[in-house]
OpenMM code with the backbone's topology and positions (N, CA, C; nanometers):
from openmm import Vec3, app, unit

residues = "MET PRO LEU GLY ALA LYS ALA ASP SER THR THR PRO SER PRO ALA THR GLY GLY LYS GLU GLN ARG VAL THR LYS GLN ARG ARG ALA VAL SER ALA ALA LEU ASP GLU LEU ASP ASP PHE VAL SER THR GLN GLU LEU TYR ARG ILE LEU GLN ASN GLN GLY VAL SER VAL SER LEU ALA THR ALA TYR ARG ILE LEU GLN SER LEU ALA ASP GLU GLY LEU VAL ASP VAL LEU ARG ASN GLY GLU GLY GLU ALA VAL TYR ARG ARG CYS ALA VAL THR GLY HIS HIS HIS HIS LEU LEU CYS ARG ASN CYS GLY LYS ALA VAL GLU VAL GLU ALA PRO ALA VAL GLU THR TRP ALA ALA HIS THR ALA ALA GLU HIS GLY PHE SER GLU VAL ALA HIS THR VAL GLU ILE PHE GLY LEU CYS PRO ASP CYS THR VAL LEU LYS ALA ALA GLY LYS LEU".split()
positions = [
    Vec3(6.2805, -1.9010, 3.2050),
    Vec3(6.3086, -1.8836, 3.0749),
    Vec3(6.1834, -1.9316, 3.0001),
    Vec3(6.1306, -1.8473, 2.9029),
    Vec3(6.0092, -1.8739, 2.8466),
    Vec3(6.0186, -2.0061, 2.7566),
    Vec3(5.9006, -2.0924, 2.7588),
    Vec3(5.9137, -2.2139, 2.6628),
    Vec3(5.9157, -2.1579, 2.5244),
    Vec3(5.9957, -2.2249, 2.4398),
    Vec3(6.0036, -2.1936, 2.3064),
    Vec3(6.0899, -2.0776, 2.2649),
    Vec3(6.1677, -2.0490, 2.3656),
    Vec3(6.2783, -1.9418, 2.3383),
    Vec3(6.3703, -1.9981, 2.2417),
    Vec3(6.4113, -1.9157, 2.1545),
    Vec3(6.5017, -1.9372, 2.0387),
    Vec3(6.6464, -1.9242, 2.0948),
    Vec3(6.7441, -1.9901, 2.0264),
    Vec3(6.8790, -1.9909, 2.0602),
    Vec3(6.9386, -1.8531, 2.0626),
    Vec3(6.8727, -1.7628, 1.9805),
    Vec3(6.9451, -1.6188, 1.9745),
    Vec3(6.8534, -1.5300, 2.0607),
    Vec3(6.7744, -1.5735, 2.1325),
    Vec3(6.6825, -1.4901, 2.2237),
    Vec3(6.7778, -1.4250, 2.3239),
    Vec3(6.7330, -1.3182, 2.3866),
    Vec3(6.8080, -1.2550, 2.4866),
    Vec3(6.7304, -1.2211, 2.6074),
    Vec3(6.7821, -1.1989, 2.7247),
    Vec3(6.7134, -1.1578, 2.8456),
    Vec3(6.8073, -1.0638, 2.9287),
    Vec3(6.7400, -0.9475, 2.9808),
    Vec3(6.8297, -0.8697, 3.0620),
    Vec3(6.8852, -0.9407, 3.1761),
    Vec3(7.0277, -0.9058, 3.2107),
    Vec3(7.0887, -0.9775, 3.3048),
    Vec3(7.1533, -0.8764, 3.4065),
    Vec3(7.1139, -0.8879, 3.5416),
    Vec3(7.1714, -0.7906, 3.6257),
    Vec3(7.3161, -0.8027, 3.6496),
    Vec3(7.3702, -0.9258, 3.6194),
    Vec3(7.5101, -0.9435, 3.6368),
    Vec3(7.5929, -0.8744, 3.5262),
    Vec3(7.5243, -0.8354, 3.4122),
    Vec3(7.5923, -0.7709, 3.3123),
    Vec3(7.5279, -0.6148, 3.3014),
    Vec3(7.5111, -0.5705, 3.4225),
    Vec3(7.4577, -0.4344, 3.4243),
    Vec3(7.3259, -0.4065, 3.3462),
    Vec3(7.2459, -0.5105, 3.3416),
    Vec3(7.1184, -0.4980, 3.2665),
    Vec3(7.1242, -0.5174, 3.1226),
    Vec3(7.2460, -0.5476, 3.0654),
    Vec3(7.2660, -0.5603, 2.9319),
    Vec3(7.1974, -0.7014, 2.8928),
    Vec3(7.1577, -0.7218, 2.7546),
    Vec3(7.1007, -0.8395, 2.7270),
    Vec3(7.1945, -0.9575, 2.7372),
    Vec3(7.1481, -1.0837, 2.7950),
    Vec3(7.2278, -1.1987, 2.8019),
    Vec3(7.1724, -1.2900, 2.7026),
    Vec3(7.2610, -1.3512, 2.6106),
    Vec3(7.2271, -1.4432, 2.5117),
    Vec3(7.1811, -1.5787, 2.5873),
    Vec3(7.0660, -1.6281, 2.5373),
    Vec3(7.0143, -1.7537, 2.5802),
    Vec3(7.0392, -1.8569, 2.4714),
    Vec3(7.1428, -1.9229, 2.4746),
    Vec3(7.1796, -2.0229, 2.3930),
    Vec3(7.1266, -2.1692, 2.4224),
    Vec3(7.1306, -2.2516, 2.3248),
    Vec3(7.0929, -2.3881, 2.3462),
    Vec3(7.1553, -2.4494, 2.4528),
    Vec3(7.2815, -2.4261, 2.4721),
    Vec3(7.3596, -2.4852, 2.5844),
    Vec3(7.3032, -2.4299, 2.7258),
    Vec3(7.2843, -2.2940, 2.7252),
    Vec3(7.2379, -2.2478, 2.8405),
    Vec3(7.1027, -2.2950, 2.8837),
    Vec3(7.0061, -2.3142, 2.7780),
    Vec3(6.8764, -2.3830, 2.8057),
    Vec3(6.9033, -2.5227, 2.8666),
    Vec3(6.9919, -2.5899, 2.8032),
    Vec3(7.0247, -2.7319, 2.8393),
    Vec3(7.0786, -2.7433, 2.9840),
    Vec3(7.1620, -2.6461, 3.0317),
    Vec3(7.2179, -2.6467, 3.1699),
    Vec3(7.1028, -2.6038, 3.2621),
    Vec3(7.0311, -2.5106, 3.2327),
    Vec3(6.9284, -2.4654, 3.3040),
    Vec3(6.8089, -2.5797, 3.3249),
    Vec3(6.7771, -2.6454, 3.2201),
    Vec3(6.6860, -2.7522, 3.2300),
    Vec3(6.7282, -2.8768, 3.3096),
    Vec3(6.8680, -2.8994, 3.3021),
    Vec3(6.9274, -3.0125, 3.3868),
    Vec3(6.9202, -2.9665, 3.5315),
    Vec3(6.9543, -2.8445, 3.5659),
    Vec3(6.9459, -2.7941, 3.6992),
    Vec3(6.8018, -2.8061, 3.7664),
    Vec3(6.7095, -2.7784, 3.6709),
    Vec3(6.5643, -2.7910, 3.7060),
    Vec3(6.5261, -2.9427, 3.7593),
    Vec3(6.6002, -3.0294, 3.7013),
    Vec3(6.5604, -3.1708, 3.7261),
    Vec3(6.6303, -3.2263, 3.8604),
    Vec3(6.7262, -3.1565, 3.9124),
    Vec3(6.8186, -3.2056, 4.0199),
    Vec3(6.7636, -3.1596, 4.1536),
    Vec3(6.7575, -3.2353, 4.2650),
    Vec3(6.7244, -3.1941, 4.3885),
    Vec3(6.8448, -3.1450, 4.4709),
    Vec3(6.9484, -3.2021, 4.4451),
    Vec3(7.0705, -3.1731, 4.5187),
    Vec3(7.1775, -3.0771, 4.4591),
    Vec3(7.2691, -3.0239, 4.5336),
    Vec3(7.3787, -2.9479, 4.4692),
    Vec3(7.4590, -3.0353, 4.3862),
    Vec3(7.5209, -2.9820, 4.2775),
    Vec3(7.5967, -3.0605, 4.1843),
    Vec3(7.7185, -2.9729, 4.1465),
    Vec3(7.8337, -3.0357, 4.1217),
    Vec3(7.9578, -2.9715, 4.0767),
    Vec3(7.9410, -2.9564, 3.9180),
    Vec3(8.0193, -2.8563, 3.8739),
    Vec3(8.0191, -2.8467, 3.7238),
    Vec3(8.0577, -2.9631, 3.6533),
    Vec3(8.1543, -3.0521, 3.7053),
    Vec3(8.1940, -3.1720, 3.6361),
    Vec3(8.0851, -3.2669, 3.6540),
    Vec3(8.0136, -3.2871, 3.7574),
    Vec3(7.8944, -3.3650, 3.7690),
    Vec3(7.7852, -3.3283, 3.6681),
    Vec3(7.7581, -3.2007, 3.6554),
    Vec3(7.6479, -3.1484, 3.5630),
    Vec3(7.7003, -3.1771, 3.4192),
    Vec3(7.8301, -3.1692, 3.3927),
    Vec3(7.8823, -3.1818, 3.2503),
    Vec3(7.8647, -3.3327, 3.2035),
    Vec3(7.8882, -3.4233, 3.3141),
    Vec3(7.8624, -3.5646, 3.2843),
    Vec3(7.7151, -3.6036, 3.2588),
    Vec3(7.6259, -3.5367, 3.3330),
    Vec3(7.4872, -3.5576, 3.3216),
    Vec3(7.4367, -3.4988, 3.1678),
    Vec3(7.4992, -3.3885, 3.1338),
    Vec3(7.4690, -3.3358, 3.0017),
    Vec3(7.5108, -3.4330, 2.8944),
    Vec3(7.6351, -3.4753, 2.9154),
    Vec3(7.7103, -3.5584, 2.8122),
    Vec3(7.6238, -3.6925, 2.7896),
    Vec3(7.5694, -3.7437, 2.9092),
    Vec3(7.4781, -3.8591, 2.9015),
    Vec3(7.3571, -3.8488, 2.8381),
    Vec3(7.3107, -3.7186, 2.8453),
    Vec3(7.1724, -3.6780, 2.7667),
    Vec3(7.1997, -3.6554, 2.6213),
    Vec3(7.3255, -3.6479, 2.5793),
    Vec3(7.3619, -3.6278, 2.4398),
    Vec3(7.3643, -3.4680, 2.4223),
    Vec3(7.3887, -3.3928, 2.5173),
    Vec3(7.3989, -3.2435, 2.4963),
    Vec3(7.5511, -3.2111, 2.4675),
    Vec3(7.5620, -3.1320, 2.3502),
    Vec3(7.6936, -3.0923, 2.3296),
    Vec3(7.7328, -2.9652, 2.3816),
    Vec3(7.8107, -2.9614, 2.4942),
    Vec3(7.8463, -2.8663, 2.5622),
    Vec3(7.9970, -2.8810, 2.6271),
    Vec3(8.0787, -2.7926, 2.6175),
    Vec3(8.2195, -2.8222, 2.6723),
    Vec3(8.2118, -2.7953, 2.8272),
    Vec3(8.3162, -2.8416, 2.8934),
    Vec3(8.3166, -2.8341, 3.0406),
    Vec3(8.3349, -2.6735, 3.0639),
    Vec3(8.4312, -2.6132, 2.9829),
    Vec3(8.4443, -2.4575, 2.9978),
    Vec3(8.3101, -2.3854, 2.9871),
    Vec3(8.2391, -2.4187, 2.8829),
    Vec3(8.1065, -2.3501, 2.8590),
    Vec3(8.0127, -2.3793, 2.9994),
    Vec3(8.0169, -2.5003, 3.0373),
    Vec3(7.9376, -2.5337, 3.1620),
    Vec3(7.9810, -2.4451, 3.2718),
    Vec3(8.0978, -2.4306, 3.2961),
    Vec3(8.1524, -2.3424, 3.3960),
    Vec3(8.1032, -2.2081, 3.3757),
    Vec3(8.1171, -2.1463, 3.2654),
    Vec3(8.0740, -2.0120, 3.2453),
    Vec3(7.9258, -1.9854, 3.2550),
    Vec3(7.8512, -2.0905, 3.2060),
    Vec3(7.6899, -2.0756, 3.2202),
    Vec3(7.6478, -2.0826, 3.3622),
    Vec3(7.7114, -2.1840, 3.4329),
    Vec3(7.6770, -2.1764, 3.5873),
    Vec3(7.7186, -2.0578, 3.6606),
    Vec3(7.8264, -2.0062, 3.6291),
    Vec3(7.8700, -1.8896, 3.6982),
    Vec3(7.7818, -1.7623, 3.6595),
    Vec3(7.7351, -1.7639, 3.5298),
    Vec3(7.6537, -1.6528, 3.4900),
    Vec3(7.5111, -1.6616, 3.5670),
    Vec3(7.4588, -1.7899, 3.5643),
    Vec3(7.3276, -1.8146, 3.6300),
    Vec3(7.3484, -1.7844, 3.7864),
    Vec3(7.4668, -1.8005, 3.8443),
    Vec3(7.4830, -1.7743, 3.9973),
    Vec3(7.4900, -1.6141, 4.0059),
    Vec3(7.5541, -1.5411, 3.9141),
    Vec3(7.5684, -1.3992, 3.9196),
    Vec3(7.4267, -1.3435, 3.9004),
    Vec3(7.3434, -1.3951, 3.8268),
    Vec3(7.2107, -1.3453, 3.8146),
    Vec3(7.1172, -1.3903, 3.9120),
    Vec3(7.1613, -1.4643, 4.0139),
    Vec3(7.0739, -1.5109, 4.1118),
    Vec3(6.9780, -1.6163, 4.0789),
    Vec3(7.0089, -1.6802, 3.9851),
    Vec3(6.9131, -1.7961, 3.9376),
    Vec3(6.9450, -1.9224, 3.9955),
    Vec3(7.0643, -1.9483, 4.0436),
    Vec3(7.1190, -2.0642, 4.1124),
    Vec3(7.1929, -2.0185, 4.2415),
    Vec3(7.1889, -2.1119, 4.3449),
    Vec3(7.2730, -2.0887, 4.4628),
    Vec3(7.4037, -2.1572, 4.4277),
    Vec3(7.5121, -2.0964, 4.4683),
    Vec3(7.6433, -2.1657, 4.4586),
    Vec3(7.7147, -2.1605, 4.6092),
    Vec3(7.7689, -2.2634, 4.6322),
    Vec3(7.8494, -2.2761, 4.7588),
    Vec3(7.9529, -2.3684, 4.7496),
    Vec3(8.0392, -2.3885, 4.8537),
    Vec3(8.1532, -2.4670, 4.8489),
    Vec3(8.1087, -2.5993, 4.9360),
    Vec3(8.1388, -2.7143, 4.8769),
    Vec3(8.1091, -2.8378, 4.9545),
    Vec3(8.2253, -2.8542, 5.0573),
    Vec3(8.2285, -2.9597, 5.1237),
    Vec3(8.3281, -3.0034, 5.2206),
    Vec3(8.4598, -3.0052, 5.1654),
    Vec3(8.4777, -3.0480, 5.0414),
    Vec3(8.6036, -3.0279, 4.9772),
    Vec3(8.6498, -2.9148, 4.9139),
    Vec3(8.5699, -2.8058, 4.9368),
    Vec3(8.5989, -2.6714, 4.8788),
    Vec3(8.5556, -2.6505, 4.7362),
    Vec3(8.4883, -2.7558, 4.6679),
    Vec3(8.4589, -2.7435, 4.5359),
    Vec3(8.3209, -2.6658, 4.5229),
    Vec3(8.3088, -2.5765, 4.4184),
    Vec3(8.1938, -2.4999, 4.3955),
    Vec3(8.0794, -2.5967, 4.3424),
    Vec3(7.9656, -2.5951, 4.4175),
    Vec3(7.8493, -2.6787, 4.3636),
    Vec3(7.7287, -2.5919, 4.3499),
    Vec3(7.6394, -2.6139, 4.2619),
    Vec3(7.5327, -2.5310, 4.2199),
    Vec3(7.4009, -2.6075, 4.2296),
    Vec3(7.2865, -2.5272, 4.2554),
    Vec3(7.1581, -2.5927, 4.2594),
    Vec3(7.0560, -2.4738, 4.2450),
    Vec3(6.9511, -2.5158, 4.1725),
    Vec3(6.8316, -2.4249, 4.1641),
    Vec3(6.7641, -2.4292, 4.2946),
    Vec3(6.7448, -2.3234, 4.3585),
    Vec3(6.6775, -2.3301, 4.4901),
    Vec3(6.5340, -2.3103, 4.4897),
    Vec3(6.4644, -2.3788, 4.5744),
    Vec3(6.3205, -2.3610, 4.5786),
    Vec3(6.2813, -2.2468, 4.6559),
    Vec3(6.3538, -2.2107, 4.7544),
    Vec3(6.3449, -2.0934, 4.8417),
    Vec3(6.3861, -1.9680, 4.7745),
    Vec3(6.3088, -1.8777, 4.7658),
    Vec3(6.3446, -1.7347, 4.7208),
    Vec3(6.3982, -1.6508, 4.8397),
    Vec3(6.4856, -1.5644, 4.8079),
    Vec3(6.5358, -1.4803, 4.9004),
    Vec3(6.6383, -1.5335, 4.9834),
    Vec3(6.6946, -1.4688, 5.0899),
    Vec3(6.8054, -1.5143, 5.1597),
    Vec3(6.7677, -1.6242, 5.2583),
    Vec3(6.8614, -1.7261, 5.2501),
    Vec3(6.8422, -1.8552, 5.3307),
    Vec3(6.9863, -1.9176, 5.3460),
    Vec3(6.9843, -2.0276, 5.4174),
    Vec3(7.1026, -2.0918, 5.4471),
    Vec3(7.0876, -2.2414, 5.4153),
    Vec3(7.1937, -2.3066, 5.4262),
    Vec3(7.1831, -2.4541, 5.3934),
    Vec3(7.2458, -2.5537, 5.4798),
    Vec3(7.1813, -2.6562, 5.5188),
    Vec3(7.2459, -2.7712, 5.5832),
    Vec3(7.2893, -2.8665, 5.4767),
    Vec3(7.4126, -2.9207, 5.4771),
    Vec3(7.4693, -3.0106, 5.3824),
    Vec3(7.5311, -3.1332, 5.4376),
    Vec3(7.4950, -3.2541, 5.3747),
    Vec3(7.5443, -3.3687, 5.4349),
    Vec3(7.6818, -3.3950, 5.3678),
    Vec3(7.7903, -3.4198, 5.4581),
    Vec3(7.9093, -3.4434, 5.4027),
    Vec3(7.9353, -3.5698, 5.3316),
    Vec3(7.8482, -3.6697, 5.3604),
    Vec3(7.8550, -3.8005, 5.2853),
    Vec3(7.7797, -3.7919, 5.1493),
    Vec3(7.6512, -3.7727, 5.1471),
    Vec3(7.5842, -3.7911, 5.0289),
    Vec3(7.5463, -3.6612, 4.9594),
    Vec3(7.5795, -3.5470, 5.0077),
    Vec3(7.5576, -3.4257, 4.9450),
    Vec3(7.4152, -3.3758, 4.9576),
    Vec3(7.3259, -3.4334, 5.0257),
    Vec3(7.1879, -3.3813, 5.0446),
    Vec3(7.1939, -3.2331, 5.1156),
    Vec3(7.1062, -3.1609, 5.0595),
    Vec3(7.0977, -3.0314, 5.1162),
    Vec3(6.9644, -2.9887, 5.1511),
    Vec3(6.9470, -2.9174, 5.2701),
    Vec3(6.8218, -2.8655, 5.3094),
    Vec3(6.8300, -2.7128, 5.3293),
    Vec3(6.7354, -2.6489, 5.2627),
    Vec3(6.7402, -2.5068, 5.2786),
    Vec3(6.6546, -2.4659, 5.4069),
    Vec3(6.7259, -2.3709, 5.4703),
    Vec3(6.6727, -2.3294, 5.6086),
    Vec3(6.6690, -2.1791, 5.6282),
    Vec3(6.5839, -2.1262, 5.6962),
    Vec3(6.5840, -1.9971, 5.7373),
    Vec3(6.6313, -1.9838, 5.8726),
    Vec3(6.7142, -1.8899, 5.9326),
    Vec3(6.7772, -1.8948, 6.0533),
    Vec3(6.7677, -1.7503, 6.1133),
    Vec3(6.6522, -1.7032, 6.1618),
    Vec3(6.6385, -1.5701, 6.2212),
    Vec3(6.7559, -1.5324, 6.3320),
    Vec3(6.7937, -1.6266, 6.4063),
    Vec3(6.8981, -1.6064, 6.5118),
    Vec3(7.0254, -1.5659, 6.4372),
    Vec3(7.0606, -1.6275, 6.3305),
    Vec3(7.1779, -1.5989, 6.2553),
    Vec3(7.1757, -1.4699, 6.1947),
    Vec3(7.0561, -1.4258, 6.1546),
    Vec3(7.0376, -1.2877, 6.0952),
    Vec3(7.0509, -1.1830, 6.2034),
    Vec3(6.9948, -1.2161, 6.3255),
    Vec3(7.0104, -1.1085, 6.4324),
    Vec3(7.1547, -1.0974, 6.4750),
    Vec3(7.2200, -1.2156, 6.4899),
    Vec3(7.3618, -1.2137, 6.5259),
    Vec3(7.4491, -1.1540, 6.4242),
    Vec3(7.4265, -1.1730, 6.2881),
    Vec3(7.5025, -1.1146, 6.1897),
    Vec3(7.4858, -0.9605, 6.2011),
    Vec3(7.3677, -0.9099, 6.2057),
    Vec3(7.3292, -0.7783, 6.2100),
    Vec3(7.4027, -0.7036, 6.3287),
    Vec3(7.3912, -0.7663, 6.4478),
    Vec3(7.4382, -0.7107, 6.5779),
    Vec3(7.5879, -0.7182, 6.5663),
    Vec3(7.6603, -0.8113, 6.5005),
    Vec3(7.8006, -0.8205, 6.5056),
    Vec3(7.8538, -0.7146, 6.4103),
    Vec3(7.7968, -0.6928, 6.2948),
    Vec3(7.8232, -0.6089, 6.2059),
    Vec3(7.8149, -0.4601, 6.2631),
    Vec3(7.7150, -0.4319, 6.3209),
    Vec3(7.6892, -0.2935, 6.3710),
    Vec3(7.7787, -0.2783, 6.4917),
    Vec3(7.8147, -0.3607, 6.5744),
    Vec3(7.9051, -0.3555, 6.6768),
    Vec3(8.0495, -0.3097, 6.6340),
    Vec3(8.0808, -0.3550, 6.5115),
    Vec3(8.2093, -0.3203, 6.4572),
    Vec3(8.2023, -0.2037, 6.3561),
    Vec3(8.0907, -0.1442, 6.3396),
    Vec3(8.0680, -0.0289, 6.2537),
    Vec3(8.0545, -0.0601, 6.1071),
    Vec3(8.0247, -0.1852, 6.0775),
    Vec3(7.9920, -0.2265, 5.9373),
    Vec3(7.8432, -0.1927, 5.8910),
    Vec3(7.8451, -0.1601, 5.7708),
    Vec3(7.7003, -0.1584, 5.7079),
    Vec3(7.7018, -0.2186, 5.5774),
    Vec3(7.5765, -0.2364, 5.5297),
    Vec3(7.5494, -0.3096, 5.4081),
    Vec3(7.6177, -0.4432, 5.3946),
    Vec3(7.6056, -0.5133, 5.4961),
    Vec3(7.6822, -0.6448, 5.5085),
    Vec3(7.5931, -0.7544, 5.4489),
    Vec3(7.6560, -0.8545, 5.4078),
    Vec3(7.5958, -0.9738, 5.3605),
    Vec3(7.6649, -1.1004, 5.4142),
    Vec3(7.6073, -1.2163, 5.4152),
    Vec3(7.6776, -1.3253, 5.4703),
    Vec3(7.6109, -1.4584, 5.4049),
    Vec3(7.6918, -1.5566, 5.4106),
    Vec3(7.6447, -1.6955, 5.3825),
    Vec3(7.6752, -1.7926, 5.5006),
    Vec3(7.5881, -1.8833, 5.5181),
    Vec3(7.6001, -1.9928, 5.6296),
    Vec3(7.5705, -2.1197, 5.5569),
    Vec3(7.6734, -2.2043, 5.5702),
    Vec3(7.6560, -2.3488, 5.5222),
    Vec3(7.6931, -2.4438, 5.6502),
    Vec3(7.6073, -2.5184, 5.6803),
    Vec3(7.6213, -2.6099, 5.7968),
    Vec3(7.6540, -2.7511, 5.7425),
    Vec3(7.7566, -2.8128, 5.7716),
    Vec3(7.8074, -2.9431, 5.7155),
    Vec3(7.7692, -3.0514, 5.8343),
    Vec3(7.7231, -3.1522, 5.8083),
    Vec3(7.7105, -3.2803, 5.8911),
    Vec3(7.6612, -3.3924, 5.8225),
    Vec3(7.6083, -3.4802, 5.9020),
    Vec3(7.5473, -3.6034, 5.8315),
    Vec3(7.3913, -3.5873, 5.8419),
    Vec3(7.3310, -3.6200, 5.7340),
    Vec3(7.1843, -3.6186, 5.7099),
    Vec3(7.1317, -3.7408, 5.7951),
    Vec3(6.9992, -3.7447, 5.8168),
    Vec3(6.9397, -3.8480, 5.9052),
    Vec3(6.9745, -3.9939, 5.8425),
    Vec3(6.9678, -4.0161, 5.7089),
    Vec3(6.9897, -4.1455, 5.6493),
    Vec3(7.1402, -4.1921, 5.6637),
    Vec3(7.2296, -4.0898, 5.6408),
    Vec3(7.3642, -4.1254, 5.6629),
    Vec3(7.4104, -4.1400, 5.7995),
    Vec3(7.3426, -4.0861, 5.9011),
    Vec3(7.3558, -4.0977, 6.0259),
    Vec3(7.3132, -4.2472, 6.0686),
    Vec3(7.2120, -4.2961, 6.0203),
    Vec3(7.1661, -4.4339, 6.0374),
    Vec3(7.2649, -4.5331, 5.9804),
    Vec3(7.3200, -4.5008, 5.8728),
    Vec3(7.4176, -4.5822, 5.8050),
    Vec3(7.5440, -4.5959, 5.8826),
    Vec3(7.5821, -4.4876, 5.9308),
    Vec3(7.7068, -4.4736, 6.0312),
    Vec3(7.6949, -4.5532, 6.1460),
    Vec3(7.5674, -4.5467, 6.1990),
    Vec3(7.5502, -4.6097, 6.3379),
    Vec3(7.5395, -4.7683, 6.3152),
    Vec3(7.4989, -4.8025, 6.1842),
    Vec3(7.5016, -4.9558, 6.1531),
    Vec3(7.6383, -4.9965, 6.1052),
    Vec3(7.7367, -4.9179, 6.1077),
    Vec3(7.8684, -4.9432, 6.0618),
    Vec3(7.8811, -4.9612, 5.9007),
    Vec3(7.7867, -4.9101, 5.8254),
    Vec3(7.7680, -4.9126, 5.6850),
    Vec3(7.8427, -4.7923, 5.6201),
    Vec3(7.8924, -4.6995, 5.6995),
    Vec3(7.9397, -4.5734, 5.6381),
    Vec3(8.0811, -4.5579, 5.6849),
] * unit.nanometer
topology = app.Topology()
chain = topology.addChain("A")
for resn in residues:
    res = topology.addResidue(resn, chain)
    for name in ("N", "CA", "C"):
        topology.addAtom(name, app.Element.getBySymbol(name[0]), res)
């Protein structure tokens, strides 16, 4: 989003069939907050962050904005270990996968050529075309593994 964009500015959105998507003050605030975060965050966590920053946005609006950003491919959305949708602005463009810590939520973006080969082969074997997939691998990150070994987790 361009610096200095006004609350009534618009941008084409693939999620709306190329129609103009309104760029509101709340949308800019949500986008800016995501830019500052390294890990995935739930809508409620992001809502609390925005409230602590003094941003006036309802929880329902935060949900809608995050879904819109996900639909436009501007953020990644996946389900955490509890099945809750979590969002993050990804540094990696294009198709990729995630390793996610079940304890602290740390995420690592990874490319997995073997997964791509397997998915394409499996789809072709069953006559599927134009396939897509997501892979999230849950475990303990190195820091949490050390904490667990020390009995602190």
